[in-house]
C-alpha atoms as one frame of an Amber mdcrd trajectory, in Angstrom:
protein
  37.130  24.055 -15.527  35.350  24.785 -12.139  31.989  25.594 -13.865  32.099
  22.190 -15.768  32.725  20.280 -12.588  30.187  22.344 -10.823  27.687  21.511
 -13.371  28.477  18.028 -13.167  28.033  17.854  -9.479  24.843  19.702  -9.685
  23.559  17.241 -12.358  24.448  14.365 -10.332  22.548  15.795  -7.153  19.485
  16.319  -9.247  19.383  13.053 -10.641  19.989  11.325  -7.254  17.102  13.349
  -5.679  14.795  12.567  -8.633  15.554   8.874  -8.257  15.073   9.025  -4.364
  11.642  10.867  -5.034  10.605   8.059  -7.610  11.669   5.317  -5.158   9.622
   7.134  -2.306   6.531   7.282  -4.307   6.851   3.649  -5.368   7.423   2.413
  -1.826   4.438   4.558  -0.618   2.204   3.095  -3.194   3.539  -0.497  -2.093
   2.519   0.179   1.505  -0.780   1.503   0.543  -1.458  -1.510  -1.600  -0.456
  -3.842   1.105  -2.655  -2.246   3.633  -5.394  -2.119   1.099  -5.065  -5.909
   0.441  -4.934  -6.688   4.252  -8.166  -4.740   4.715  -9.859  -6.684   1.943
  -8.800  -9.905   3.355 -10.030  -9.231   6.805 -13.249  -7.899   5.512 -13.823
 -10.973   3.514 -13.024 -13.004   6.644 -15.535 -11.028   8.614 -18.082 -11.490
   6.133 -17.461 -15.241   5.813 -17.831 -15.534   9.663 -21.034 -13.628   9.627
 -22.476 -15.932   6.846 -21.660 -18.880   8.983 -23.411 -17.411  12.192 -26.564
 -16.666   9.921 -26.712 -20.168   8.533 -26.633 -21.778  12.129 -29.764 -19.797
  13.334 -32.737 -21.528  11.816 -36.129 -20.001  11.632 -38.165 -20.515  14.831
 -35.032 -21.822  16.828 -33.736 -18.629  18.053 -36.840 -17.018  19.429
């Protein structure tokens, strides 16, 4: 019976490890996606700010 319980315990450990690995990969993807989203939002905001500055300067006025 020890070999049966040993195999059961080993299988449990393998399944728990696989679940933790899957969760860690998912969590890393979530963090990466959130960082990418934030970087994209910042880039858009900076681009909008630069467009606004370009429109304020009229030809012949800034020289």
